[in-house]
C-alpha positions as CSV (number, residue, x, y, z in Angstrom):
1,M,-44.3,9.8,-10.2
2,A,-42.0,8.6,-12.9
3,V,-37.8,10.1,-11.8
4,D,-37.8,13.4,-14.4
5,T,-35.0,15.8,-12.5
6,R,-30.5,14.7,-11.4
7,K,-32.3,15.7,-8.6
8,K,-35.5,12.9,-8.1
9,V,-32.5,10.7,-8.0
10,W,-29.6,11.8,-5.7
11,Y,-29.4,15.8,-4.9
12,K,-25.1,15.9,-6.1
13,P,-24.4,14.0,-9.4
14,I,-22.1,11.4,-7.2
15,K,-24.0,9.4,-4.9
16,D,-21.4,6.4,-4.1
17,I,-17.5,6.5,-4.8
18,N,-16.3,2.4,-2.6
19,N,-14.4,-0.2,-3.3
20,G,-13.8,-0.4,-6.7
21,Y,-17.2,1.6,-8.1
22,I,-18.8,5.2,-8.0
23,E,-22.6,5.3,-8.3
24,L,-23.4,9.2,-9.9
25,V,-27.0,9.8,-11.5
26,C,-27.0,9.7,-15.7
27,N,-29.1,10.8,-18.0
28,I,-31.7,7.4,-19.2
29,S,-34.1,6.6,-22.3
30,D,-37.2,6.4,-20.8
31,P,-37.2,1.9,-20.1
32,V,-40.3,0.0,-21.3
33,G,-41.2,-1.7,-18.0
34,D,-38.7,-1.5,-14.3
35,L,-34.5,-2.5,-14.7
36,P,-33.7,-4.0,-11.9
37,V,-30.7,-3.7,-10.3
38,G,-27.8,-4.8,-12.3
39,H,-29.2,-4.6,-15.2
40,Q,-25.4,-3.9,-17.8
41,M,-27.1,-0.3,-20.0
42,M,-25.6,1.0,-23.7
43,L,-25.8,3.9,-25.2
44,A,-28.7,4.7,-26.8
45,D,-30.1,6.8,-30.1
46,V,-30.6,9.4,-27.7
47,A,-27.3,12.1,-27.4
48,G,-26.1,12.0,-23.4
49,E,-28.4,9.1,-23.2
50,M,-28.3,6.0,-21.3
51,C,-30.4,2.5,-22.6
52,K,-31.1,-0.8,-20.9
53,A,-29.1,-3.4,-23.2
54,T,-30.5,-5.2,-25.1
55,A,-29.6,-7.1,-28.4
56,M,-26.6,-8.6,-27.4
57,G,-24.6,-9.7,-30.7
58,D,-26.2,-6.9,-32.3
59,G,-23.2,-3.9,-33.8
60,N,-25.1,-2.0,-31.9
61,H,-24.9,-3.1,-28.2
62,V,-21.5,-1.9,-26.8
63,E,-21.1,-2.8,-22.5
64,Y,-18.9,-0.3,-22.0
65,G,-19.8,-1.5,-18.0
66,F,-22.3,0.6,-16.3
67,S,-24.7,-0.9,-14.6
68,V,-28.2,0.1,-12.7
69,A,-27.1,0.6,-9.1
70,E,-30.9,1.3,-7.8
71,A,-34.0,-0.2,-9.4
72,V,-35.9,1.9,-12.3
73,A,-39.3,2.3,-13.3
74,S,-40.7,2.7,-16.4
75,G,-41.4,6.7,-16.4
76,D,-37.6,7.5,-15.8
77,V,-35.5,9.6,-17.6
78,F,-33.1,10.0,-15.1
79,A,-31.1,7.2,-13.2
80,L,-28.3,6.5,-10.3
81,L,-26.0,4.0,-12.3
82,R,-22.3,1.9,-12.0
83,K,-18.7,2.0,-12.7
84,V,-16.6,-0.9,-11.2
85,G,-13.0,0.7,-12.0
86,A,-14.7,3.9,-12.3
87,K,-11.5,6.5,-12.6
88,I,-12.9,10.4,-12.6
89,L,-10.7,13.1,-15.1
90,H,-10.9,16.5,-14.1
91,N,-10.7,19.8,-16.4
92,Q,-12.9,18.9,-19.4
93,K,-14.6,20.9,-21.7
94,L,-17.2,20.3,-23.6
95,V,-18.2,20.6,-26.6
96,G,-21.9,22.5,-25.8
97,A,-23.8,22.9,-22.7
98,Y,-24.4,19.4,-21.6
99,S,-25.8,18.7,-18.0
100,I,-25.0,16.3,-15.9
101,G,-25.4,12.8,-16.1
102,D,-25.0,12.9,-19.7
103,A,-22.9,10.4,-22.2
104,V,-19.8,12.6,-23.3
105,I,-17.4,10.7,-25.5
106,G,-13.9,12.2,-26.2
107,I,-12.8,13.3,-29.3
108,A,-9.8,12.0,-30.5
109,G,-6.8,14.0,-30.2
110,G,-9.4,17.5,-30.2
111,G,-9.9,17.1,-26.2
112,A,-13.0,17.9,-25.7
113,W,-16.2,15.9,-24.8
114,T,-19.0,15.7,-27.1
115,Q,-22.5,14.2,-27.0
116,A,-22.2,10.9,-27.6
117,K,-25.4,8.6,-29.2
118,S,-24.9,5.2,-30.6
119,A,-26.4,6.7,-33.6
120,T,-23.0,7.3,-34.4
121,A,-21.0,4.5,-35.8
122,Q,-18.2,6.1,-34.5
123,H,-18.5,7.0,-30.9
124,K,-19.2,3.5,-29.8
125,D,-14.9,3.0,-30.8
126,Y,-14.1,5.3,-28.7
127,K,-14.3,5.4,-24.2
128,I,-18.0,6.2,-22.8
129,G,-18.6,9.1,-19.8
130,I,-20.7,10.4,-18.0
131,V,-20.7,14.5,-17.0
132,C,-20.8,14.2,-12.9
133,G,-19.9,17.8,-12.1
134,P,-18.5,20.0,-10.9
135,A,-21.3,20.2,-8.6
136,D,-21.6,22.9,-7.6
137,R,-20.2,26.5,-9.3
138,Y,-20.3,29.6,-10.1
139,E,-20.7,30.8,-13.0
140,G,-21.2,35.5,-13.6
141,A,-21.7,35.4,-9.7
142,V,-24.6,32.7,-9.4
143,L,-23.8,29.7,-7.7
144,R,-25.3,26.9,-10.0
145,G,-26.5,22.7,-9.4
146,I,-26.8,20.3,-10.4
147,E,-29.6,21.0,-13.0
148,D,-28.2,23.0,-14.9
149,A,-26.0,23.4,-18.0
150,F,-22.0,23.9,-18.1
151,T,-21.2,25.7,-21.1
152,A,-18.1,24.8,-23.2
153,T,-15.9,26.6,-20.9
154,E,-16.3,25.3,-18.0
155,P,-13.8,22.6,-16.5
156,V,-15.7,19.4,-16.0
157,D,-15.1,16.9,-14.4
158,I,-16.1,13.3,-16.8
159,C,-16.5,9.4,-15.2
160,I,-14.8,7.3,-17.4
């Protein structure tokens, strides 16, 4: 069964914070074949996704420090990634309606975050983050969870 929702990875955006690393849910491109624990991830051509790090030395390969925390099977579009030396930025703003697990970049000087993709050359020059919370929030008196997108006006947490 393919992992095609965030809840199938973990019921909260962050699974573990321990000894200098964070494990969190991330939106990924469907891998061809399985990805073992420890495999490095890079920014995908699809906005908001990370993918298997390949083509070392290629201009599209930029290392961001995210690796596979739990094995990923072919067909999975969400996974648990690990970031060593991570930091969580609170009360950040998004440019659009993005979701927990989306890869984002901080727009230079703008103070807001937009979905990142390797096909946009300047995105590779910025610090990559993953939207990681808050896990539960109220919007218009309705409790929102891990599968619900954030609006551009909600404060969000971003793991960098």
